[in-house]
N, CA, C and O atoms as a CHARMM CRD file, in Angstrom:
* protein
*
  344
    1    1 MET  N    129.80700 172.13900 118.43200 PROA 1      0.00000
    2    1 MET  CA   130.15600 171.24600 117.35800 PROA 1      0.00000
    3    1 MET  C    129.87600 169.81200 117.80400 PROA 1      0.00000
    4    1 MET  O    130.33500 169.38900 118.86500 PROA 1      0.00000
    5    2 GLU  N    129.13200 169.07200 117.00400 PROA 2      0.00000
    6    2 GLU  CA   128.81100 167.68900 117.33400 PROA 2      0.00000
    7    2 GLU  C    129.96500 166.78100 116.96000 PROA 2      0.00000
    8    2 GLU  O    130.62200 166.96200 115.93400 PROA 2      0.00000
    9    3 GLN  N    130.19300 165.80100 117.81900 PROA 3      0.00000
   10    3 GLN  CA   131.24900 164.84000 117.55400 PROA 3      0.00000
   11    3 GLN  C    130.60000 163.49800 117.23400 PROA 3      0.00000
   12    3 GLN  O    129.72800 163.03600 117.97100 PROA 3      0.00000
   13    4 ALA  N    131.01700 162.87800 116.14800 PROA 4      0.00000
   14    4 ALA  CA   130.43500 161.60800 115.72500 PROA 4      0.00000
   15    4 ALA  C    130.91900 160.47800 116.63000 PROA 4      0.00000
   16    4 ALA  O    132.07100 160.45600 117.06300 PROA 4      0.00000
   17    5 LEU  N    130.02000 159.55100 116.90400 PROA 5      0.00000
   18    5 LEU  CA   130.36200 158.36700 117.67400 PROA 5      0.00000
   19    5 LEU  C    131.21900 157.46400 116.80600 PROA 5      0.00000
   20    5 LEU  O    130.84700 157.14700 115.67600 PROA 5      0.00000
   21    6 GLN  N    132.35600 157.05200 117.32400 PROA 6      0.00000
   22    6 GLN  CA   133.24200 156.19300 116.55900 PROA 6      0.00000
   23    6 GLN  C    132.98500 154.74200 116.92100 PROA 6      0.00000
   24    6 GLN  O    133.04400 154.36000 118.09000 PROA 6      0.00000
   25    7 VAL  N    132.70000 153.94200 115.91000 PROA 7      0.00000
   26    7 VAL  CA   132.46900 152.51900 116.09600 PROA 7      0.00000
   27    7 VAL  C    133.79700 151.80700 115.90200 PROA 7      0.00000
   28    7 VAL  O    134.48100 152.02700 114.90300 PROA 7      0.00000
   29    8 LYS  N    134.16600 150.95000 116.85700 PROA 8      0.00000
   30    8 LYS  CA   135.45900 150.27300 116.80600 PROA 8      0.00000
   31    8 LYS  C    135.54000 149.28500 115.65200 PROA 8      0.00000
   32    8 LYS  O    136.53300 149.26900 114.92500 PROA 8      0.00000
   33    9 GLU  N    134.53800 148.48000 115.47500 PROA 9      0.00000
   34    9 GLU  CA   134.51300 147.52200 114.38400 PROA 9      0.00000
   35    9 GLU  C    133.07500 147.35300 113.92500 PROA 9      0.00000
   36    9 GLU  O    132.14700 147.58400 114.70000 PROA 9      0.00000
   37   10 PRO  N    132.88000 146.95400 112.68200 PROA 10     0.00000
   38   10 PRO  CA   131.51200 146.79200 112.19300 PROA 10     0.00000
   39   10 PRO  C    130.77900 145.69800 112.97800 PROA 10     0.00000
   40   10 PRO  O    131.37400 144.70400 113.39400 PROA 10     0.00000
   41   11 CYS  N    129.50100 145.90600 113.16100 PROA 11     0.00000
   42   11 CYS  CA   128.70800 144.96800 113.93900 PROA 11     0.00000
   43   11 CYS  C    127.45400 144.59400 113.16100 PROA 11     0.00000
   44   11 CYS  O    126.83900 145.43800 112.51000 PROA 11     0.00000
   45   12 THR  N    127.08800 143.33300 113.23600 PROA 12     0.00000
   46   12 THR  CA   125.89100 142.85000 112.56900 PROA 12     0.00000
   47   12 THR  C    124.75700 142.79500 113.58700 PROA 12     0.00000
   48   12 THR  O    124.85800 142.10600 114.60300 PROA 12     0.00000
   49   13 TYR  N    123.68700 143.51900 113.31200 PROA 13     0.00000
   50   13 TYR  CA   122.52000 143.54500 114.19100 PROA 13     0.00000
   51   13 TYR  C    121.49200 142.55100 113.66900 PROA 13     0.00000
   52   13 TYR  O    121.15800 142.56100 112.48400 PROA 13     0.00000
   53   14 LEU  N    120.99000 141.69200 114.55300 PROA 14     0.00000
   54   14 LEU  CA   120.01600 140.67800 114.17200 PROA 14     0.00000
   55   14 LEU  C    118.76800 140.78500 115.03700 PROA 14     0.00000
   56   14 LEU  O    118.84700 141.11000 116.22100 PROA 14     0.00000
   57   15 THR  N    117.62500 140.50900 114.43800 PROA 15     0.00000
   58   15 THR  CA   116.39400 140.38300 115.21100 PROA 15     0.00000
   59   15 THR  C    116.39200 139.00600 115.87800 PROA 15     0.00000
   60   15 THR  O    117.26000 138.17800 115.60000 PROA 15     0.00000
   61   16 THR  N    115.43600 138.76800 116.74100 PROA 16     0.00000
   62   16 THR  CA   115.33300 137.46800 117.40200 PROA 16     0.00000
   63   16 THR  C    115.14800 136.35400 116.38000 PROA 16     0.00000
   64   16 THR  O    115.76800 135.29700 116.50100 PROA 16     0.00000
   65   17 ASN  N    114.30800 136.57600 115.37700 PROA 17     0.00000
   66   17 ASN  CA   114.08000 135.55300 114.35300 PROA 17     0.00000
   67   17 ASN  C    115.33400 135.27200 113.53600 PROA 17     0.00000
   68   17 ASN  O    115.62500 134.11600 113.22700 PROA 17     0.00000
   69   18 GLU  N    116.07700 136.31200 113.18600 PROA 18     0.00000
   70   18 GLU  CA   117.31500 136.12200 112.42300 PROA 18     0.00000
   71   18 GLU  C    118.35500 135.37300 113.25400 PROA 18     0.00000
   72   18 GLU  O    119.06600 134.51200 112.73600 PROA 18     0.00000
   73   19 LEU  N    118.44300 135.70200 114.54300 PROA 19     0.00000
   74   19 LEU  CA   119.37900 135.00400 115.41900 PROA 19     0.00000
   75   19 LEU  C    118.99200 133.53400 115.55600 PROA 19     0.00000
   76   19 LEU  O    119.86200 132.66400 115.57800 PROA 19     0.00000
   77   20 SER  N    117.70200 133.25500 115.64600 PROA 20     0.00000
   78   20 SER  CA   117.25100 131.87200 115.80100 PROA 20     0.00000
   79   20 SER  C    117.66200 131.01400 114.61000 PROA 20     0.00000
   80   20 SER  O    117.96900 129.83400 114.77400 PROA 20     0.00000
   81   21 VAL  N    117.67100 131.59200 113.42100 PROA 21     0.00000
   82   21 VAL  CA   118.10500 130.86000 112.22800 PROA 21     0.00000
   83   21 VAL  C    119.60400 130.56000 112.31800 PROA 21     0.00000
   84   21 VAL  O    120.04000 129.46700 111.95700 PROA 21     0.00000
   85   22 ARG  N    120.37800 131.51100 112.79000 PROA 22     0.00000
   86   22 ARG  CA   121.84000 131.34200 112.84400 PROA 22     0.00000
   87   22 ARG  C    122.28700 130.34100 113.89800 PROA 22     0.00000
   88   22 ARG  O    123.20800 129.56200 113.65300 PROA 22     0.00000
   89   23 ILE  N    121.65000 130.34600 115.07100 PROA 23     0.00000
   90   23 ILE  CA   122.13000 129.47300 116.14900 PROA 23     0.00000
   91   23 ILE  C    121.24700 128.23700 116.34200 PROA 23     0.00000
   92   23 ILE  O    121.49400 127.43700 117.24400 PROA 23     0.00000
   93   24 LYS  N    120.23700 128.08000 115.51400 PROA 24     0.00000
   94   24 LYS  CA   119.37200 126.89400 115.52800 PROA 24     0.00000
   95   24 LYS  C    118.64000 126.70000 116.85700 PROA 24     0.00000
   96   24 LYS  O    118.48700 125.58100 117.34500 PROA 24     0.00000
   97   25 TYR  N    118.19300 127.82500 117.42800 PROA 25     0.00000
   98   25 TYR  CA   117.33600 127.80700 118.61200 PROA 25     0.00000
   99   25 TYR  C    116.02500 128.46600 118.22300 PROA 25     0.00000
  100   25 TYR  O    116.01000 129.37400 117.39100 PROA 25     0.00000
  101   26 ASP  N    114.93800 128.02700 118.80700 PROA 26     0.00000
  102   26 ASP  CA   113.64700 128.64200 118.56600 PROA 26     0.00000
  103   26 ASP  C    113.64800 130.07300 119.11200 PROA 26     0.00000
  104   26 ASP  O    114.28700 130.35200 120.12600 PROA 26     0.00000
  105   27 SER  N    112.93500 130.97200 118.44100 PROA 27     0.00000
  106   27 SER  CA   112.85700 132.37300 118.87300 PROA 27     0.00000
  107   27 SER  C    112.35900 132.49300 120.30900 PROA 27     0.00000
  108   27 SER  O    112.84500 133.31900 121.08300 PROA 27     0.00000
  109   28 ARG  N    111.40400 131.67400 120.64400 PROA 28     0.00000
  110   28 ARG  CA   110.84500 131.72100 121.99500 PROA 28     0.00000
  111   28 ARG  C    111.87800 131.30000 123.04100 PROA 28     0.00000
  112   28 ARG  O    111.92400 131.87100 124.13100 PROA 28     0.00000
  113   29 THR  N    112.70100 130.31100 122.71600 PROA 29     0.00000
  114   29 THR  CA   113.76500 129.87500 123.62200 PROA 29     0.00000
  115   29 THR  C    114.76300 131.00100 123.85100 PROA 29     0.00000
  116   29 THR  O    115.22600 131.20800 124.97300 PROA 29     0.00000
  117   30 ILE  N    115.09300 131.72600 122.79300 PROA 30     0.00000
  118   30 ILE  CA   116.01600 132.85400 122.92000 PROA 30     0.00000
  119   30 ILE  C    115.43600 133.89400 123.86400 PROA 30     0.00000
  120   30 ILE  O    116.12200 134.37300 124.76700 PROA 30     0.00000
  121   31 ARG  N    114.16000 134.24700 123.65400 PROA 31     0.00000
  122   31 ARG  CA   113.52600 135.27800 124.48500 PROA 31     0.00000
  123   31 ARG  C    113.32800 134.82700 125.92900 PROA 31     0.00000
  124   31 ARG  O    113.56400 135.60100 126.85700 PROA 31     0.00000
  125   32 ASP  N    112.89700 133.57800 126.12600 PROA 32     0.00000
  126   32 ASP  CA   112.50900 133.11900 127.46100 PROA 32     0.00000
  127   32 ASP  C    113.65000 132.52700 128.29000 PROA 32     0.00000
  128   32 ASP  O    113.65000 132.65300 129.51400 PROA 32     0.00000
  129   33 ARG  N    114.62200 131.88300 127.63500 PROA 33     0.00000
  130   33 ARG  CA   115.63900 131.16000 128.39600 PROA 33     0.00000
  131   33 ARG  C    117.04500 131.72800 128.26500 PROA 33     0.00000
  132   33 ARG  O    117.80700 131.70800 129.23100 PROA 33     0.00000
  133   34 LEU  N    117.40400 132.23400 127.08700 PROA 34     0.00000
  134   34 LEU  CA   118.78100 132.69900 126.88500 PROA 34     0.00000
  135   34 LEU  C    118.96100 134.17300 127.22800 PROA 34     0.00000
  136   34 LEU  O    119.97400 134.56900 127.80300 PROA 34     0.00000
  137   35 LYS  N    117.96500 134.97700 126.86800 PROA 35     0.00000
  138   35 LYS  CA   118.06900 136.41500 127.10200 PROA 35     0.00000
  139   35 LYS  C    118.10200 136.68900 128.60000 PROA 35     0.00000
  140   35 LYS  O    117.28500 136.16700 129.35800 PROA 35     0.00000
  141   36 ASP  N    119.05800 137.51700 129.01500 PROA 36     0.00000
  142   36 ASP  CA   119.27100 137.92900 130.40200 PROA 36     0.00000
  143   36 ASP  C    119.83500 136.83400 131.30200 PROA 36     0.00000
  144   36 ASP  O    120.00700 137.06300 132.49900 PROA 36     0.00000
  145   37 SER  N    120.12800 135.65000 130.76100 PROA 37     0.00000
  146   37 SER  CA   120.85700 134.65000 131.54200 PROA 37     0.00000
  147   37 SER  C    122.18200 134.34800 130.85700 PROA 37     0.00000
  148   37 SER  O    123.23500 134.36500 131.49600 PROA 37     0.00000
  149   38 VAL  N    122.13100 134.07400 129.56800 PROA 38     0.00000
  150   38 VAL  CA   123.33900 133.82400 128.77900 PROA 38     0.00000
  151   38 VAL  C    123.63500 135.02800 127.89100 PROA 38     0.00000
  152   38 VAL  O    124.78400 135.45100 127.76500 PROA 38     0.00000
  153   39 LEU  N    122.60500 135.56600 127.28900 PROA 39     0.00000
  154   39 LEU  CA   122.74800 136.74600 126.43100 PROA 39     0.00000
  155   39 LEU  C    122.45100 137.98000 127.27200 PROA 39     0.00000
  156   39 LEU  O    121.33200 138.15300 127.75500 PROA 39     0.00000
  157   40 LEU  N    123.44400 138.82900 127.44500 PROA 40     0.00000
  158   40 LEU  CA   123.33900 139.95500 128.36600 PROA 40     0.00000
  159   40 LEU  C    123.17800 141.28100 127.63400 PROA 40     0.00000
  160   40 LEU  O    123.81800 141.52700 126.61100 PROA 40     0.00000
  161   41 GLU  N    122.31000 142.12800 128.17900 PROA 41     0.00000
  162   41 GLU  CA   122.07800 143.44200 127.57900 PROA 41     0.00000
  163   41 GLU  C    123.35600 144.27800 127.64900 PROA 41     0.00000
  164   41 GLU  O    124.03300 144.32100 128.67600 PROA 41     0.00000
  165   42 GLY  N    123.66400 144.93000 126.55200 PROA 42     0.00000
  166   42 GLY  CA   124.87100 145.73900 126.46100 PROA 42     0.00000
  167   42 GLY  C    126.05300 144.97200 125.89800 PROA 42     0.00000
  168   42 GLY  O    126.94400 145.56200 125.28800 PROA 42     0.00000
  169   43 ARG  N    126.06600 143.67300 126.09700 PROA 43     0.00000
  170   43 ARG  CA   127.14400 142.84200 125.54800 PROA 43     0.00000
  171   43 ARG  C    126.66100 142.04800 124.33700 PROA 43     0.00000
  172   43 ARG  O    127.33200 142.02100 123.30400 PROA 43     0.00000
  173   44 HSD  N    125.50600 141.40300 124.45800 PROA 44     0.00000
  174   44 HSD  CA   124.98400 140.55900 123.39000 PROA 44     0.00000
  175   44 HSD  C    123.77400 141.15700 122.67800 PROA 44     0.00000
  176   44 HSD  O    123.45500 140.75800 121.55800 PROA 44     0.00000
  177   45 TYR  N    123.11100 142.09600 123.30900 PROA 45     0.00000
  178   45 TYR  CA   121.97500 142.74200 122.65000 PROA 45     0.00000
  179   45 TYR  C    121.79400 144.15400 123.17400 PROA 45     0.00000
  180   45 TYR  O    122.26600 144.51500 124.25200 PROA 45     0.00000
  181   46 ILE  N    121.09500 144.93500 122.37200 PROA 46     0.00000
  182   46 ILE  CA   120.77600 146.31700 122.74500 PROA 46     0.00000
  183   46 ILE  C    119.30200 146.57000 122.46300 PROA 46     0.00000
  184   46 ILE  O    118.65100 145.82800 121.72700 PROA 46     0.00000
  185   47 ARG  N    118.79900 147.63100 123.06400 PROA 47     0.00000
  186   47 ARG  CA   117.44500 148.12000 122.78500 PROA 47     0.00000
  187   47 ARG  C    117.61500 149.53400 122.23800 PROA 47     0.00000
  188   47 ARG  O    117.71100 150.49400 123.00200 PROA 47     0.00000
  189   48 PRO  N    117.65200 149.65800 120.90100 PROA 48     0.00000
  190   48 PRO  CA   117.92600 150.97200 120.30600 PROA 48     0.00000
  191   48 PRO  C    116.88500 152.01500 120.69700 PROA 48     0.00000
  192   48 PRO  O    115.68600 151.74000 120.74900 PROA 48     0.00000
  193   49 PHE  N    117.37300 153.19800 120.96500 PROA 49     0.00000
  194   49 PHE  CA   116.53700 154.36100 121.26600 PROA 49     0.00000
  195   49 PHE  C    115.63700 154.14100 122.47400 PROA 49     0.00000
  196   49 PHE  O    114.60800 154.80300 122.60500 PROA 49     0.00000
  197   50 GLY  N    116.01200 153.21200 123.36400 PROA 50     0.00000
  198   50 GLY  CA   115.24400 152.96100 124.57800 PROA 50     0.00000
  199   50 GLY  C    113.90800 152.29000 124.33500 PROA 50     0.00000
  200   50 GLY  O    113.04100 152.29700 125.20900 PROA 50     0.00000
  201   51 GLY  N    113.73400 151.71400 123.16300 PROA 51     0.00000
  202   51 GLY  CA   112.46300 151.08400 122.81400 PROA 51     0.00000
  203   51 GLY  C    112.37100 149.63700 123.26300 PROA 51     0.00000
  204   51 GLY  O    113.21200 149.15000 124.01900 PROA 51     0.00000
  205   52 ARG  N    111.34600 148.96400 122.78900 PROA 52     0.00000
  206   52 ARG  CA   111.10800 147.57000 123.14800 PROA 52     0.00000
  207   52 ARG  C    111.83600 146.60400 122.23200 PROA 52     0.00000
  208   52 ARG  O    112.13500 145.47800 122.62800 PROA 52     0.00000
  209   53 LYS  N    112.12300 147.03100 121.01800 PROA 53     0.00000
  210   53 LYS  CA   112.76800 146.15800 120.04100 PROA 53     0.00000
  211   53 LYS  C    114.15900 145.75900 120.52400 PROA 53     0.00000
  212   53 LYS  O    114.91200 146.58800 121.03500 PROA 53     0.00000
  213   54 THR  N    114.48700 144.48500 120.35800 PROA 54     0.00000
  214   54 THR  CA   115.78500 143.96100 120.75000 PROA 54     0.00000
  215   54 THR  C    116.58600 143.63900 119.50200 PROA 54     0.00000
  216   54 THR  O    116.10300 142.94200 118.61000 PROA 54     0.00000
  217   55 LEU  N    117.81200 144.14700 119.43900 PROA 55     0.00000
  218   55 LEU  CA   118.72900 143.80900 118.35400 PROA 55     0.00000
  219   55 LEU  C    119.93200 143.10200 118.96000 PROA 55     0.00000
  220   55 LEU  O    120.56000 143.60300 119.89300 PROA 55     0.00000
  221   56 TYR  N    120.24200 141.93300 118.41700 PROA 56     0.00000
  222   56 TYR  CA   121.34700 141.12800 118.91700 PROA 56     0.00000
  223   56 TYR  C    122.61800 141.44900 118.14800 PROA 56     0.00000
  224   56 TYR  O    122.58300 141.67000 116.93800 PROA 56     0.00000
  225   57 LEU  N    123.73900 141.47400 118.85800 PROA 57     0.00000
  226   57 LEU  CA   125.04400 141.79400 118.28200 PROA 57     0.00000
  227   57 LEU  C    125.74500 140.47900 117.93300 PROA 57     0.00000
  228   57 LEU  O    126.31900 139.82000 118.80000 PROA 57     0.00000
  229   58 TRP  N    125.68900 140.11300 116.66300 PROA 58     0.00000
  230   58 TRP  CA   126.13400 138.79700 116.22800 PROA 58     0.00000
  231   58 TRP  C    127.59700 138.50900 116.56500 PROA 58     0.00000
  232   58 TRP  O    127.89900 137.42300 117.06000 PROA 58     0.00000
  233   59 GLU  N    128.49400 139.42600 116.31800 PROA 59     0.00000
  234   59 GLU  CA   129.91800 139.16600 116.54800 PROA 59     0.00000
  235   59 GLU  C    130.20700 138.83400 118.01400 PROA 59     0.00000
  236   59 GLU  O    131.02100 137.95500 118.30000 PROA 59     0.00000
  237   60 ASN  N    129.55600 139.52100 118.93100 PROA 60     0.00000
  238   60 ASN  CA   129.75400 139.23900 120.36000 PROA 60     0.00000
  239   60 ASN  C    129.18100 137.87900 120.74900 PROA 60     0.00000
  240   60 ASN  O    129.79000 137.14600 121.52900 PROA 60     0.00000
  241   61 ILE  N    128.02300 137.54500 120.21200 PROA 61     0.00000
  242   61 ILE  CA   127.40200 136.24900 120.50400 PROA 61     0.00000
  243   61 ILE  C    128.26300 135.12800 119.94600 PROA 61     0.00000
  244   61 ILE  O    128.53200 134.14500 120.63500 PROA 61     0.00000
  245   62 GLU  N    128.69500 135.27300 118.70300 PROA 62     0.00000
  246   62 GLU  CA   129.50900 134.23700 118.06600 PROA 62     0.00000
  247   62 GLU  C    130.81500 134.02200 118.83800 PROA 62     0.00000
  248   62 GLU  O    131.22200 132.88000 119.05400 PROA 62     0.00000
  249   63 ARG  N    131.46600 135.09500 119.24800 PROA 63     0.00000
  250   63 ARG  CA   132.71600 134.99100 120.00300 PROA 63     0.00000
  251   63 ARG  C    132.48400 134.26600 121.32900 PROA 63     0.00000
  252   63 ARG  O    133.26500 133.39000 121.70000 PROA 63     0.00000
  253   64 ASP  N    131.42300 134.62300 122.04000 PROA 64     0.00000
  254   64 ASP  CA   131.17800 134.04000 123.35900 PROA 64     0.00000
  255   64 ASP  C    130.65500 132.60900 123.29400 PROA 64     0.00000
  256   64 ASP  O    130.75400 131.88400 124.28400 PROA 64     0.00000
  257   65 MET  N    130.10300 132.18300 122.16600 PROA 65     0.00000
  258   65 MET  CA   129.64000 130.80100 122.04200 PROA 65     0.00000
  259   65 MET  C    130.81200 129.82700 122.12600 PROA 65     0.00000
  260   65 MET  O    130.63500 128.68400 122.54800 PROA 65     0.00000
  261   66 TYR  N    131.99300 130.26100 121.73300 PROA 66     0.00000
  262   66 TYR  CA   133.16300 129.38700 121.72300 PROA 66     0.00000
  263   66 TYR  C    133.95100 129.42000 123.02100 PROA 66     0.00000
  264   66 TYR  O    134.88600 128.63900 123.19700 PROA 66     0.00000
  265   67 VAL  N    133.59000 130.30600 123.92700 PROA 67     0.00000
  266   67 VAL  CA   134.28700 130.39600 125.20500 PROA 67     0.00000
  267   67 VAL  C    133.80500 129.25800 126.09300 PROA 67     0.00000
  268   67 VAL  O    132.60700 129.09600 126.32500 PROA 67     0.00000
  269   68 GLN  N    134.75800 128.47400 126.58300 PROA 68     0.00000
  270   68 GLN  CA   134.40200 127.35600 127.44200 PROA 68     0.00000
  271   68 GLN  C    134.23600 127.85400 128.86700 PROA 68     0.00000
  272   68 GLN  O    135.09700 128.56400 129.38700 PROA 68     0.00000
  273   69 ARG  N    133.14400 127.48700 129.48900 PROA 69     0.00000
  274   69 ARG  CA   132.89600 127.90000 130.87100 PROA 69     0.00000
  275   69 ARG  C    133.77200 127.10400 131.81200 PROA 69     0.00000
  276   69 ARG  O    134.01400 125.91300 131.61600 PROA 69     0.00000
  277   70 ARG  N    134.24500 127.79400 132.84500 PROA 70     0.00000
  278   70 ARG  CA   134.99800 127.09900 133.88300 PROA 70     0.00000
  279   70 ARG  C    134.00300 126.34900 134.76000 PROA 70     0.00000
  280   70 ARG  O    133.06900 126.95500 135.28500 PROA 70     0.00000
  281   71 PRO  N    134.18400 125.04600 134.92600 PROA 71     0.00000
  282   71 PRO  CA   133.21800 124.25600 135.70300 PROA 71     0.00000
  283   71 PRO  C    133.06600 124.73000 137.14200 PROA 71     0.00000
  284   71 PRO  O    131.97500 124.63600 137.70600 PROA 71     0.00000
  285   72 ASP  N    134.14400 125.24100 137.75100 PROA 72     0.00000
  286   72 ASP  CA   134.05300 125.64600 139.15200 PROA 72     0.00000
  287   72 ASP  C    133.18600 126.88300 139.36000 PROA 72     0.00000
  288   72 ASP  O    132.80400 127.17800 140.49200 PROA 72     0.00000
  289   73 LEU  N    132.86600 127.61400 138.28700 PROA 73     0.00000
  290   73 LEU  CA   131.99800 128.77900 138.42900 PROA 73     0.00000
  291   73 LEU  C    130.57000 128.37500 138.78500 PROA 73     0.00000
  292   73 LEU  O    129.82400 129.16100 139.37000 PROA 73     0.00000
  293   74 PHE  N    130.19400 127.14700 138.43100 PROA 74     0.00000
  294   74 PHE  CA   128.82400 126.70800 138.64400 PROA 74     0.00000
  295   74 PHE  C    128.73300 125.63600 139.72700 PROA 74     0.00000
  296   74 PHE  O    127.71300 124.95800 139.85200 PROA 74     0.00000
  297   75 ALA  N    129.79500 125.48700 140.50300 PROA 75     0.00000
  298   75 ALA  CA   129.79300 124.52300 141.58900 PROA 75     0.00000
  299   75 ALA  C    129.12200 125.13600 142.81700 PROA 75     0.00000
  300   75 ALA  O    129.21800 126.33900 143.06200 PROA 75     0.00000
  301   76 ILE  N    128.44900 124.29300 143.57400 PROA 76     0.00000
  302   76 ILE  CA   127.80200 124.73100 144.80900 PROA 76     0.00000
  303   76 ILE  C    128.75500 124.41800 145.96200 PROA 76     0.00000
  304   76 ILE  O    129.07600 123.25200 146.19000 PROA 76     0.00000
  305   77 PRO  N    129.21200 125.43700 146.69000 PROA 77     0.00000
  306   77 PRO  CA   130.15900 125.18400 147.78500 PROA 77     0.00000
  307   77 PRO  C    129.49700 124.42800 148.93600 PROA 77     0.00000
  308   77 PRO  O    128.34500 124.68600 149.28300 PROA 77     0.00000
  309   78 LEU  N    130.24400 123.49400 149.51900 PROA 78     0.00000
  310   78 LEU  CA   129.76100 122.70800 150.64700 PROA 78     0.00000
  311   78 LEU  C    130.48300 123.14300 151.92200 PROA 78     0.00000
  312   78 LEU  O    131.56000 123.73600 151.85800 PROA 78     0.00000
  313   79 ALA  N    129.89000 122.84600 153.07300 PROA 79     0.00000
  314   79 ALA  CA   130.42600 123.28200 154.36200 PROA 79     0.00000
  315   79 ALA  C    131.82200 122.72600 154.63200 PROA 79     0.00000
  316   79 ALA  O    132.62800 123.39400 155.28000 PROA 79     0.00000
  317   80 ASN  N    132.12500 121.52800 154.15400 PROA 80     0.00000
  318   80 ASN  CA   133.42900 120.91200 154.42700 PROA 80     0.00000
  319   80 ASN  C    134.52400 121.40400 153.47900 PROA 80     0.00000
  320   80 ASN  O    135.64300 120.89300 153.51200 PROA 80     0.00000
  321   81 GLY  N    134.21800 122.37100 152.65300 PROA 81     0.00000
  322   81 GLY  CA   135.21200 122.91600 151.73600 PROA 81     0.00000
  323   81 GLY  C    135.14900 122.32200 150.34900 PROA 81     0.00000
  324   81 GLY  O    135.82200 122.81200 149.44200 PROA 81     0.00000
  325   82 GLY  N    134.36400 121.28400 150.15800 PROA 82     0.00000
  326   82 GLY  CA   134.21600 120.66600 148.84500 PROA 82     0.00000
  327   82 GLY  C    133.22000 121.44100 147.99800 PROA 82     0.00000
  328   82 GLY  O    132.80400 122.54500 148.34900 PROA 82     0.00000
  329   83 ALA  N    132.85100 120.84300 146.88500 PROA 83     0.00000
  330   83 ALA  CA   131.88300 121.48300 145.99400 PROA 83     0.00000
  331   83 ALA  C    131.02100 120.42500 145.33400 PROA 83     0.00000
  332   83 ALA  O    131.48000 119.32200 145.03800 PROA 83     0.00000
  333   84 LEU  N    129.77600 120.77500 145.10900 PROA 84     0.00000
  334   84 LEU  CA   128.83600 119.90700 144.42000 PROA 84     0.00000
  335   84 LEU  C    128.77700 120.34100 142.96600 PROA 84     0.00000
  336   84 LEU  O    128.43100 121.48600 142.67200 PROA 84     0.00000
  337   85 HSD  N    129.10900 119.44500 142.06200 PROA 85     0.00000
  338   85 HSD  CA   129.10000 119.74500 140.62500 PROA 85     0.00000
  339   85 HSD  C    127.90100 119.05200 139.99400 PROA 85     0.00000
  340   85 HSD  O    127.87700 117.82500 139.89500 PROA 85     0.00000
  341   86 GLY  N    126.91800 119.81300 139.57200 PROA 86     0.00000
  342   86 GLY  CA   125.80700 119.20000 138.86600 PROA 86     0.00000
  343   86 GLY  C    124.56500 119.41200 139.55600 PROA 86     0.00000
  344   86 GLY  O    123.51700 118.95800 139.09500 PROA 86     0.00000
């Protein structure tokens, strides 16, 4: 007996072009700079059926856009115990 996959909440799937309209970034910027650095596979996008096409998960992207990054996560540690910011 097959069991249906239960989806927790509805999700909006967007192509790269559709996402670019929503977040006001060029499609190429999304593919070259945001994907796999800010937008992570499995969290912000999927590749359905193991193919090449990328579908972005709008609700996850929208939620994470409002999360403020902790500045110390991107600090470079120095030998004296300090940190370089920037």
